[in-house]
N, CA, C and O atoms as CSV, one atom per row, in Angstrom:
chain,resi,resn,atom,element,x,y,z
A,1,MET,N,N,192.397,3.802,28.171
A,1,MET,CA,C,193.583,4.299,28.802
A,1,MET,C,C,193.576,5.829,28.755
A,1,MET,O,O,193.340,6.428,27.706
A,2,LYS,N,N,193.834,6.441,29.894
A,2,LYS,CA,C,193.793,7.891,30.001
A,2,LYS,C,C,195.085,8.495,29.479
A,2,LYS,O,O,196.175,8.017,29.795
A,3,THR,N,N,194.959,9.555,28.672
A,3,THR,CA,C,196.144,10.211,28.135
A,3,THR,C,C,196.673,11.230,29.142
A,3,THR,O,O,195.923,11.759,29.963
A,4,LYS,N,N,197.967,11.495,29.065
A,4,LYS,CA,C,198.599,12.474,29.937
A,4,LYS,C,C,198.108,13.863,29.544
A,4,LYS,O,O,198.109,14.206,28.361
A,5,PRO,N,N,197.684,14.674,30.529
A,5,PRO,CA,C,197.150,15.994,30.167
A,5,PRO,C,C,198.234,16.944,29.670
A,5,PRO,O,O,199.421,16.778,29.948
A,6,VAL,N,N,197.788,17.918,28.943
A,6,VAL,CA,C,198.634,19.022,28.515
A,6,VAL,C,C,198.202,20.209,29.367
A,6,VAL,O,O,197.011,20.390,29.622
A,7,TYR,N,N,199.153,21.010,29.803
A,7,TYR,CA,C,198.845,22.145,30.660
A,7,TYR,C,C,198.930,23.445,29.877
A,7,TYR,O,O,199.875,23.676,29.124
A,8,ARG,N,N,197.924,24.287,30.068
A,8,ARG,CA,C,197.924,25.627,29.490
A,8,ARG,C,C,198.347,26.577,30.603
A,8,ARG,O,O,197.676,26.669,31.631
A,9,ILE,N,N,199.452,27.279,30.405
A,9,ILE,CA,C,199.996,28.165,31.424
A,9,ILE,C,C,199.886,29.598,30.922
A,9,ILE,O,O,200.407,29.930,29.857
A,10,ALA,N,N,199.217,30.433,31.676
A,10,ALA,CA,C,199.106,31.853,31.354
A,10,ALA,C,C,199.920,32.619,32.387
A,10,ALA,O,O,199.716,32.460,33.590
A,11,PHE,N,N,200.845,33.453,31.911
A,11,PHE,CA,C,201.676,34.223,32.830
A,11,PHE,C,C,202.006,35.580,32.229
A,11,PHE,O,O,201.944,35.778,31.015
A,12,LEU,N,N,202.361,36.512,33.114
A,12,LEU,CA,C,202.713,37.865,32.696
A,12,LEU,C,C,204.209,37.949,32.466
A,12,LEU,O,O,204.999,37.453,33.269
A,13,ASN,N,N,204.597,38.581,31.361
A,13,ASN,CA,C,206.007,38.764,31.044
A,13,ASN,C,C,206.146,40.047,30.230
A,13,ASN,O,O,205.517,40.188,29.182
A,14,ALA,N,N,206.959,40.974,30.704
A,14,ALA,CA,C,207.249,42.228,30.004
A,14,ALA,C,C,205.964,42.982,29.631
A,14,ALA,O,O,205.860,43.532,28.534
A,15,GLY,N,N,204.996,43.003,30.543
A,15,GLY,CA,C,203.767,43.749,30.321
A,15,GLY,C,C,202.782,43.104,29.367
A,15,GLY,O,O,201.819,43.743,28.942
A,16,LYS,N,N,203.014,41.833,29.023
A,16,LYS,CA,C,202.103,41.114,28.128
A,16,LYS,C,C,201.709,39.792,28.769
A,16,LYS,O,O,202.395,39.286,29.657
A,17,LEU,N,N,200.590,39.243,28.303
A,17,LEU,CA,C,200.100,37.969,28.793
A,17,LEU,C,C,200.524,36.871,27.826
A,17,LEU,O,O,200.094,36.854,26.672
A,18,TYR,N,N,201.365,35.956,28.295
A,18,TYR,CA,C,201.819,34.821,27.504
A,18,TYR,C,C,200.940,33.626,27.834
A,18,TYR,O,O,200.577,33.421,28.992
A,19,GLU,N,N,200.598,32.844,26.834
A,19,GLU,CA,C,199.841,31.611,27.028
A,19,GLU,C,C,200.554,30.522,26.247
A,19,GLU,O,O,200.581,30.538,25.017
A,20,ILE,N,N,201.136,29.567,26.980
A,20,ILE,CA,C,201.878,28.476,26.344
A,20,ILE,C,C,201.347,27.144,26.843
A,20,ILE,O,O,200.611,27.082,27.828
A,21,TYR,N,N,201.731,26.081,26.151
A,21,TYR,CA,C,201.303,24.730,26.505
A,21,TYR,C,C,202.530,23.892,26.817
A,21,TYR,O,O,203.554,23.992,26.141
A,22,ALA,N,N,202.418,23.063,27.849
A,22,ALA,CA,C,203.532,22.210,28.253
A,22,ALA,C,C,202.997,20.871,28.744
A,22,ALA,O,O,201.858,20.768,29.199
A,23,LYS,N,N,203.839,19.853,28.642
A,23,LYS,CA,C,203.451,18.518,29.099
A,23,LYS,C,C,203.786,18.293,30.561
A,23,LYS,O,O,203.243,17.381,31.183
A,24,SER,N,N,204.673,19.107,31.122
A,24,SER,CA,C,205.104,18.887,32.497
A,24,SER,C,C,205.276,20.215,33.226
A,24,SER,O,O,205.925,21.131,32.722
A,25,ILE,N,N,204.682,20.310,34.430
A,25,ILE,CA,C,204.893,21.458,35.300
A,25,ILE,C,C,205.106,20.938,36.715
A,25,ILE,O,O,204.583,19.888,37.091
A,26,SER,N,N,205.878,21.682,37.489
A,26,SER,CA,C,206.098,21.308,38.887
A,26,SER,C,C,206.522,22.538,39.668
A,26,SER,O,O,206.796,23.596,39.102
A,27,GLN,N,N,206.569,22.371,40.985
A,27,GLN,CA,C,206.995,23.479,41.830
A,27,GLN,C,C,208.460,23.799,41.590
A,27,GLN,O,O,208.864,24.955,41.713
A,28,GLY,N,N,209.249,22.818,41.255
A,28,GLY,CA,C,210.643,23.040,40.926
A,28,GLY,C,C,211.525,23.171,42.148
A,28,GLY,O,O,211.050,23.159,43.283
A,29,GLN,N,N,212.803,23.296,41.901
A,29,GLN,CA,C,213.770,23.365,42.984
A,29,GLN,C,C,214.066,24.795,43.404
A,29,GLN,O,O,214.632,25.012,44.476
A,30,LEU,N,N,213.702,25.769,42.594
A,30,LEU,CA,C,213.911,27.166,42.952
A,30,LEU,C,C,212.676,27.674,43.700
A,30,LEU,O,O,211.562,27.632,43.176
A,31,TYR,N,N,212.881,28.144,44.905
A,31,TYR,CA,C,211.781,28.622,45.733
A,31,TYR,C,C,211.097,29.822,45.066
A,31,TYR,O,O,211.756,30.780,44.662
A,32,GLY,N,N,209.766,29.755,44.960
A,32,GLY,CA,C,209.000,30.853,44.385
A,32,GLY,C,C,208.852,30.798,42.879
A,32,GLY,O,O,208.368,31.752,42.270
A,33,PHE,N,N,209.266,29.683,42.258
A,33,PHE,CA,C,209.175,29.543,40.808
A,33,PHE,C,C,208.420,28.270,40.442
A,33,PHE,O,O,208.478,27.273,41.162
A,34,VAL,N,N,207.719,28.315,39.326
A,34,VAL,CA,C,207.071,27.142,38.760
A,34,VAL,C,C,207.939,26.684,37.597
A,34,VAL,O,O,208.293,27.479,36.727
A,35,GLU,N,N,208.278,25.403,37.584
A,35,GLU,CA,C,209.133,24.835,36.539
A,35,GLU,C,C,208.257,24.268,35.432
A,35,GLU,O,O,207.377,23.444,35.680
A,36,ILE,N,N,208.510,24.719,34.213
A,36,ILE,CA,C,207.755,24.261,33.045
A,36,ILE,C,C,208.723,23.561,32.107
A,36,ILE,O,O,209.761,24.119,31.752
A,37,SER,N,N,208.390,22.347,31.707
A,37,SER,CA,C,209.240,21.633,30.755
A,37,SER,C,C,208.367,20.951,29.708
A,37,SER,O,O,207.148,20.852,29.852
A,38,GLU,N,N,209.013,20.494,28.671
A,38,GLU,CA,C,208.339,19.855,27.535
A,38,GLU,C,C,207.294,20.803,26.925
A,38,GLU,O,O,206.129,20.440,26.762
A,39,ILE,N,N,207.731,22.010,26.597
A,39,ILE,CA,C,206.852,23.003,25.980
A,39,ILE,C,C,206.483,22.525,24.584
A,39,ILE,O,O,207.351,22.114,23.813
A,40,VAL,N,N,205.203,22.577,24.260
A,40,VAL,CA,C,204.729,22.081,22.962
A,40,VAL,C,C,204.100,23.218,22.159
A,40,VAL,O,O,203.492,24.133,22.714
A,41,PHE,N,N,204.263,23.136,20.862
A,41,PHE,CA,C,203.672,24.100,19.935
A,41,PHE,C,C,202.899,23.326,18.892
A,41,PHE,O,O,203.095,22.123,18.722
A,42,GLY,N,N,202.008,24.032,18.186
A,42,GLY,CA,C,201.208,23.402,17.153
A,42,GLY,C,C,202.073,22.895,16.013
A,42,GLY,O,O,203.188,23.370,15.799
A,43,GLU,N,N,201.548,21.937,15.298
A,43,GLU,CA,C,202.270,21.393,14.153
A,43,GLU,C,C,202.348,22.439,13.052
A,43,GLU,O,O,201.383,23.157,12.790
A,44,LYS,N,N,203.486,22.512,12.425
A,44,LYS,CA,C,203.696,23.488,11.359
A,44,LYS,C,C,202.925,23.063,10.107
A,44,LYS,O,O,203.023,21.924,9.652
A,45,SER,N,N,202.180,23.983,9.581
A,45,SER,CA,C,201.420,23.739,8.362
A,45,SER,C,C,202.042,24.559,7.235
A,45,SER,O,O,202.467,25.695,7.445
A,46,ALA,N,N,202.089,23.985,6.066
A,46,ALA,CA,C,202.679,24.691,4.930
A,46,ALA,C,C,201.772,25.813,4.441
A,46,ALA,O,O,202.231,26.728,3.757
A,47,VAL,N,N,200.482,25.750,4.788
A,47,VAL,CA,C,199.530,26.731,4.289
A,47,VAL,C,C,199.402,27.928,5.242
A,47,VAL,O,O,199.475,29.075,4.802
A,48,VAL,N,N,199.213,27.672,6.528
A,48,VAL,CA,C,198.968,28.738,7.490
A,48,VAL,C,C,200.101,28.781,8.513
A,48,VAL,O,O,200.423,27.774,9.145
A,49,VAL,N,N,200.704,29.972,8.666
A,49,VAL,CA,C,201.751,30.165,9.661
A,49,VAL,C,C,201.318,31.304,10.573
A,49,VAL,O,O,201.041,32.409,10.107
A,50,ASP,N,N,201.260,31.031,11.875
A,50,ASP,CA,C,200.870,32.038,12.854
A,50,ASP,C,C,202.128,32.770,13.326
A,50,ASP,O,O,202.979,32.158,13.971
A,51,PRO,N,N,202.268,34.063,13.023
A,51,PRO,CA,C,203.496,34.780,13.386
A,51,PRO,C,C,203.718,34.865,14.900
A,51,PRO,O,O,204.864,34.856,15.352
A,52,VAL,N,N,202.647,34.946,15.685
A,52,VAL,CA,C,202.794,35.013,17.143
A,52,VAL,C,C,203.341,33.701,17.679
A,52,VAL,O,O,204.240,33.696,18.519
A,53,GLU,N,N,202.800,32.587,17.195
A,53,GLU,CA,C,203.289,31.287,17.647
A,53,GLU,C,C,204.727,31.051,17.188
A,53,GLU,O,O,205.517,30.445,17.912
A,54,GLU,N,N,205.066,31.522,15.997
A,54,GLU,CA,C,206.441,31.399,15.517
A,54,GLU,C,C,207.400,32.227,16.378
A,54,GLU,O,O,208.533,31.811,16.623
A,55,LYS,N,N,206.946,33.400,16.837
A,55,LYS,CA,C,207.769,34.229,17.720
A,55,LYS,C,C,207.998,33.505,19.052
A,55,LYS,O,O,209.116,33.496,19.567
A,56,LEU,N,N,206.959,32.906,19.602
A,56,LEU,CA,C,207.094,32.157,20.851
A,56,LEU,C,C,207.987,30.941,20.667
A,56,LEU,O,O,208.797,30.616,21.536
A,57,LYS,N,N,207.835,30.273,19.537
A,57,LYS,CA,C,208.662,29.104,19.255
A,57,LYS,C,C,210.135,29.496,19.186
A,57,LYS,O,O,210.998,28.769,19.677
A,58,ALA,N,N,210.418,30.643,18.576
A,58,ALA,CA,C,211.799,31.122,18.497
A,58,ALA,C,C,212.316,31.531,19.878
A,58,ALA,O,O,213.475,31.282,20.208
A,59,GLU,N,N,211.458,32.154,20.678
A,59,GLU,CA,C,211.861,32.581,22.022
A,59,GLU,C,C,212.179,31.392,22.926
A,59,GLU,O,O,213.091,31.466,23.750
A,60,PHE,N,N,211.437,30.306,22.776
A,60,PHE,CA,C,211.634,29.134,23.627
A,60,PHE,C,C,212.436,28.021,22.943
A,60,PHE,O,O,212.520,26.915,23.477
A,61,SER,N,N,213.021,28.290,21.781
A,61,SER,CA,C,213.809,27.258,21.112
A,61,SER,C,C,215.068,26.965,21.929
A,61,SER,O,O,215.740,27.880,22.406
A,62,GLY,N,N,215.369,25.708,22.078
A,62,GLY,CA,C,216.534,25.292,22.845
A,62,GLY,C,C,216.339,25.336,24.346
A,62,GLY,O,O,217.269,25.029,25.092
A,63,VAL,N,N,215.155,25.710,24.812
A,63,VAL,CA,C,214.877,25.765,26.251
A,63,VAL,C,C,214.425,24.395,26.717
A,63,VAL,O,O,213.414,23.868,26.253
A,64,GLU,N,N,215.184,23.827,27.639
A,64,GLU,CA,C,214.825,22.523,28.207
A,64,GLU,C,C,213.781,22.686,29.306
A,64,GLU,O,O,212.795,21.952,29.357
A,65,ARG,N,N,214.014,23.668,30.193
A,65,ARG,CA,C,213.086,23.982,31.278
A,65,ARG,C,C,213.032,25.495,31.434
A,65,ARG,O,O,214.025,26.193,31.229
A,66,SER,N,N,211.863,25.982,31.798
A,66,SER,CA,C,211.703,27.406,32.045
A,66,SER,C,C,211.166,27.576,33.459
A,66,SER,O,O,210.280,26.837,33.886
A,67,PHE,N,N,211.705,28.549,34.183
A,67,PHE,CA,C,211.270,28.826,35.539
A,67,PHE,C,C,210.530,30.159,35.535
A,67,PHE,O,O,211.119,31.204,35.259
A,68,ILE,N,N,209.238,30.114,35.843
A,68,ILE,CA,C,208.381,31.289,35.829
A,68,ILE,C,C,208.127,31.698,37.282
A,68,ILE,O,O,207.752,30.854,38.097
A,69,PRO,N,N,208.323,32.980,37.622
A,69,PRO,CA,C,208.042,33.409,38.997
A,69,PRO,C,C,206.576,33.143,39.370
A,69,PRO,O,O,205.664,33.365,38.574
A,70,LEU,N,N,206.384,32.672,40.575
A,70,LEU,CA,C,205.050,32.304,41.029
A,70,LEU,C,C,204.068,33.464,40.943
A,70,LEU,O,O,202.906,33.261,40.593
A,71,HIS,N,N,204.519,34.679,41.257
A,71,HIS,CA,C,203.608,35.823,41.239
A,71,HIS,C,C,203.262,36.269,39.817
A,71,HIS,O,O,202.348,37.073,39.639
A,72,ALA,N,N,203.970,35.767,38.804
A,72,ALA,CA,C,203.659,36.120,37.417
A,72,ALA,C,C,202.613,35.183,36.812
A,72,ALA,O,O,202.004,35.506,35.792
A,73,ILE,N,N,202.405,34.028,37.438
A,73,ILE,CA,C,201.432,33.056,36.935
A,73,ILE,C,C,200.023,33.594,37.134
A,73,ILE,O,O,199.653,34.000,38.236
A,74,VAL,N,N,199.243,33.593,36.065
A,74,VAL,CA,C,197.851,34.017,36.137
A,74,VAL,C,C,196.950,32.799,36.301
A,74,VAL,O,O,195.991,32.821,37.073
A,75,ARG,N,N,197.275,31.729,35.560
A,75,ARG,CA,C,196.400,30.550,35.577
A,75,ARG,C,C,197.112,29.354,34.983
A,75,ARG,O,O,197.911,29.494,34.056
A,76,ILE,N,N,196.822,28.174,35.517
A,76,ILE,CA,C,197.311,26.917,34.952
A,76,ILE,C,C,196.110,25.992,34.822
A,76,ILE,O,O,195.411,25.728,35.801
A,77,ASP,N,N,195.874,25.502,33.612
A,77,ASP,CA,C,194.752,24.600,33.341
A,77,ASP,C,C,195.271,23.296,32.763
A,77,ASP,O,O,196.181,23.305,31.934
A,78,ALA,N,N,194.703,22.177,33.188
A,78,ALA,CA,C,194.967,20.890,32.554
A,78,ALA,C,C,193.909,20.729,31.466
A,78,ALA,O,O,192.713,20.714,31.758
A,79,VAL,N,N,194.348,20.607,30.214
A,79,VAL,CA,C,193.423,20.518,29.089
A,79,VAL,C,C,193.626,19.194,28.354
A,79,VAL,O,O,194.684,18.575,28.464
A,80,GLU,N,N,192.622,18.768,27.614
A,80,GLU,CA,C,192.711,17.508,26.886
A,80,GLU,C,C,193.572,17.617,25.638
A,80,GLU,O,O,194.279,16.674,25.282
A,81,SER,N,N,193.515,18.764,24.974
A,81,SER,CA,C,194.327,18.944,23.774
A,81,SER,C,C,194.883,20.355,23.759
A,81,SER,O,O,194.293,21.279,24.320
A,82,GLN,N,N,196.018,20.507,23.114
A,82,GLN,CA,C,196.664,21.814,23.092
A,82,GLN,C,C,196.010,22.731,22.083
A,82,GLN,O,O,195.443,22.288,21.084
A,83,GLY,N,N,196.099,24.009,22.362
A,83,GLY,CA,C,195.606,25.030,21.453
A,83,GLY,C,C,196.784,25.788,20.864
A,83,GLY,O,O,197.896,25.266,20.779
A,84,THR,N,N,196.531,26.994,20.468
A,84,THR,CA,C,197.571,27.827,19.875
A,84,THR,C,C,198.206,28.699,20.947
A,84,THR,O,O,197.511,29.398,21.684
A,85,ALA,N,N,199.531,28.654,21.028
A,85,ALA,CA,C,200.251,29.521,21.958
A,85,ALA,C,C,200.109,30.955,21.469
A,85,ALA,O,O,200.066,31.207,20.265
A,86,ARG,N,N,200.036,31.912,22.425
A,86,ARG,CA,C,199.846,33.291,22.002
A,86,ARG,C,C,200.389,34.277,23.021
A,86,ARG,O,O,200.637,33.940,24.179
A,87,ILE,N,N,200.565,35.503,22.556
A,87,ILE,CA,C,200.941,36.636,23.389
A,87,ILE,C,C,199.847,37.672,23.214
A,87,ILE,O,O,199.496,38.025,22.088
A,88,SER,N,N,199.304,38.163,24.325
A,88,SER,CA,C,198.215,39.137,24.264
A,88,SER,C,C,198.596,40.393,25.022
A,88,SER,O,O,199.347,40.348,25.996
A,89,ALA,N,N,198.074,41.495,24.567
A,89,ALA,CA,C,198.243,42.748,25.303
A,89,ALA,C,C,197.311,42.709,26.508
A,89,ALA,O,O,196.227,42.129,26.447
A,90,ILE,N,N,197.737,43.325,27.593
A,90,ILE,CA,C,196.916,43.363,28.798
A,90,ILE,C,C,195.964,44.539,28.697
A,90,ILE,O,O,196.378,45.667,28.428
A,91,ASP,N,N,194.692,44.268,28.913
A,91,ASP,CA,C,193.674,45.312,28.866
A,91,ASP,C,C,193.780,46.150,30.132
A,91,ASP,O,O,193.548,45.649,31.232
A,92,ARG,N,N,194.124,47.404,29.982
A,92,ARG,CA,C,194.302,48.299,31.141
A,92,ARG,C,C,192.966,48.779,31.711
A,92,ARG,O,O,192.935,49.324,32.814
A,93,ASP,N,N,191.862,48.589,30.981
A,93,ASP,CA,C,190.550,49.033,31.441
A,93,ASP,C,C,189.781,47.900,32.105
A,93,ASP,O,O,188.593,47.714,31.842
A,94,THR,N,N,190.456,47.147,32.961
A,94,THR,CA,C,189.815,46.033,33.638
A,94,THR,C,C,189.808,46.299,35.134
A,94,THR,O,O,190.593,47.106,35.632
A,95,ASN,N,N,188.934,45.632,35.837
A,95,ASN,CA,C,188.886,45.812,37.284
A,95,ASN,C,C,189.715,44.747,38.014
A,95,ASN,O,O,189.669,44.669,39.242
A,96,VAL,N,N,190.460,43.939,37.283
A,96,VAL,CA,C,191.331,42.930,37.873
A,96,VAL,C,C,192.758,43.457,37.843
A,96,VAL,O,O,193.258,43.856,36.791
A,97,THR,N,N,193.407,43.455,38.991
A,97,THR,CA,C,194.775,43.933,39.092
A,97,THR,C,C,195.680,42.787,39.482
A,97,THR,O,O,195.360,42.019,40.390
A,98,SER,N,N,196.807,42.665,38.803
A,98,SER,CA,C,197.734,41.596,39.132
A,98,SER,C,C,198.556,41.990,40.348
A,98,SER,O,O,198.719,43.169,40.660
A,99,PHE,N,N,199.066,40.973,41.024
A,99,PHE,CA,C,199.934,41.191,42.170
A,99,PHE,C,C,201.193,41.885,41.676
A,99,PHE,O,O,201.729,41.497,40.638
A,100,PRO,N,N,201.683,42.895,42.380
A,100,PRO,CA,C,202.851,43.621,41.864
A,100,PRO,C,C,204.082,42.736,41.749
A,100,PRO,O,O,204.314,41.859,42.581
A,101,GLY,N,N,204.867,42.977,40.706
A,101,GLY,CA,C,206.064,42.189,40.478
A,101,GLY,C,C,207.213,42.584,41.379
A,101,GLY,O,O,208.049,41.749,41.723
A,102,ALA,N,N,207.265,43.832,41.762
A,102,ALA,CA,C,208.333,44.301,42.639
A,102,ALA,C,C,207.705,44.982,43.844
A,102,ALA,O,O,206.728,45.720,43.712
A,103,PHE,N,N,208.261,44.735,44.997
A,103,PHE,CA,C,207.699,45.329,46.197
A,103,PHE,C,C,208.108,46.793,46.334
A,103,PHE,O,O,207.433,47.554,47.026
A,104,HIS,N,N,209.199,47.201,45.690
A,104,HIS,CA,C,209.672,48.578,45.715
A,104,HIS,C,C,209.830,49.046,44.274
A,104,HIS,O,O,210.938,49.026,43.739
A,105,PRO,N,N,208.726,49.471,43.629
A,105,PRO,CA,C,208.781,49.795,42.211
A,105,PRO,C,C,209.711,50.953,41.871
A,105,PRO,O,O,210.109,51.083,40.714
A,106,GLN,N,N,210.070,51.793,42.826
A,106,GLN,CA,C,210.961,52.909,42.553
A,106,GLN,C,C,212.408,52.450,42.403
A,106,GLN,O,O,213.250,53.211,41.928
A,107,GLY,N,N,212.702,51.226,42.800
A,107,GLY,CA,C,214.051,50.707,42.685
A,107,GLY,C,C,214.861,50.868,43.954
A,107,GLY,O,O,215.884,50.205,44.125
A,108,ASN,N,N,214.419,51.738,44.847
A,108,ASN,CA,C,215.129,51.935,46.106
A,108,ASN,C,C,214.254,51.462,47.251
A,108,ASN,O,O,213.094,51.863,47.347
A,109,PRO,N,N,214.789,50.614,48.122
A,109,PRO,CA,C,213.989,50.178,49.262
A,109,PRO,C,C,213.790,51.348,50.233
A,109,PRO,O,O,214.606,52.269,50.268
A,110,PRO,N,N,212.722,51.314,51.012
A,110,PRO,CA,C,212.497,52.412,51.962
A,110,PRO,C,C,213.593,52.434,53.015
A,110,PRO,O,O,214.165,51.399,53.355
A,111,GLU,N,N,213.876,53.620,53.525
A,111,GLU,CA,C,214.907,53.770,54.557
A,111,GLU,C,C,214.409,53.138,55.852
A,111,GLU,O,O,213.237,53.251,56.211
A,112,ARG,N,N,215.322,52.477,56.537
A,112,ARG,CA,C,214.994,51.884,57.827
A,112,ARG,C,C,215.181,52.927,58.916
A,112,ARG,O,O,216.100,53.743,58.849
A,113,PRO,N,N,214.306,52.903,59.926
A,113,PRO,CA,C,214.484,53.858,61.024
A,113,PRO,C,C,215.763,53.549,61.783
A,113,PRO,O,O,216.092,52.387,62.019
A,114,ARG,N,N,216.455,54.563,62.150
A,114,ARG,CA,C,217.693,54.389,62.899
A,114,ARG,C,C,217.393,54.492,64.394
A,114,ARG,O,O,216.592,55.317,64.835
A,115,ASP,N,N,218.049,53.644,65.143
A,115,ASP,CA,C,217.852,53.644,66.599
A,115,ASP,C,C,218.628,54.725,67.281
A,115,ASP,O,O,218.565,54.853,68.504
């Protein structure tokens, strides 16, 4: 019998790369967002505690569903078993550029020509 896959979702948030695991993902009802539910974290061990995973667990505690903007998603993988959730700094010395989050980064839209 085949087990239900776990999904590894990598997305950009506040200038960092988040990597979390969830049992369910879908396009969702909000246009332009990916809906993530049933977020899973590693089992707590009395010997080793990962502070990054604990921070993510606290950030997502009480969250039933999370809606991630489509343009923030870097990658979604179906994996056989979950790994450790993490937050990574983005390497600025790379030749890969993410799609911009805002179309008008200055905060003001360009002026429209007047007729």
